[in-house]
N, C-alpha and C positions, 0 to 999 in steps of 0.2 A: 504494500500500500504506500502511496506517495503522501508525504506530509503536507500540511496546509502551507507551510513556509515555501516549499518548492512550487506549489500551485500559485502562490502569490508572485514569486519571481517570474514564472512563466507568463502569467497574466500581464504583469508590468512590461515585460519584453514584447509581448504581442501588441500592447497598446502603443509602444514606441514604434514598432514596425508599421502599424496601421497609420500612425501620424506621418511617418516618412513617406509612405505610399500615397497618402492623401495629398501631401505637398507636391509629390511627383505628378499626380493627376492634374493638379492646378498649374503645372509647369512653372513652379516657383523656383527661382534661382537662389540657392543657398550659397553665400560667399565662401570661398575657400580660405584657408588660413593665410595663404599668400596675399590674397586680395584684402583681407582684413588688416594684415600687417602693413600693406601699402597705404591704406587709408589712415592708419594710426600714426604713420611716420610723418613728422612735421617738416622735415627737410625737403629741399627741392631735389628733383632727379638731376644728377650731375653726370656728364660724360665728357671726358677730356682725351684728346688725341695728342700724342707727342711723337716727334721725330727729331732725333738729335737734341738740340737745345731749344727747339720750337715747341710751344704748347698752345693749344687752342680749345676753346669750349665748343662742344657740338650740340646740336639739337638732338634730344633723346629719340625722336622718331627716325632720324637718320642714323643714329648710333646703333640701334638694335640690330638692323640687318648686317651692319659691319661686324658687330661682335659675333654674330652667328657664323661668319666666314673664317674666323681666326682658328688656328690649329690648337693653340694653348688657351683653354677657356677657364675663366674664373679662378686664376691663381690668386690666393689670398695675399693682400698687401695692406699696409697701414701707412698711407702717404698723404701728405698735405701739399696742395698746389696753391700758389699765390697768383691769381689771374684778375686783372683789372682792380687791384687793391682788395680783393676779397679772398679770404682763406677758405679753400674747398678741400674737404676730407674725402678720400676714396678708399674703398676696401677690396676691390677686385681689379685684376689686370688681365687683359686679353692681348695676344700677339701671335704672330706667325713664326718669327725667328729673329735673329740678331740683325741689326741695321734695317729694321722695318718699322712701320707705324705701330706704336703701342696705344692701346685704348685702356683708360682707367675709368671705373664707374663706381658710384656709391651704391649702397643697398637699396635705396629708393628706386634708382634707375634700374637696378638688377630685377627688382620685383615688377617694375613696370614692363620690362621686356618679357619676363616670364608670363605675366598675366595676359599679354597680347600675343602669346603663342610662339614666341621666338625660342629657339633651342640654344640658350646661353648657359 
């Protein structure tokens, strides 16, 4: 015989499954953890390209496809850049090899690219 405690756990589990199926029936989009973290991050999405001693700030919509094409993806770094008198912190580096363009991106930019379907 099954105890009443086990029946309670089964019933609660079935209610949760029914709730999720009902949300699916209504085609409700439940935000993923990455989308929630993107919304909670107060920083701006930053993407910086460097070549030699030249550095430039890129539009994040242009940056995401470029990041996807690089061979070394998402190498963890902790670097600050000074562009136009503003200190910008980045956490990831993307590059193909030595003496090529390096791309640096912060976590907000990384989450933006991931949420838009890029393989970064």
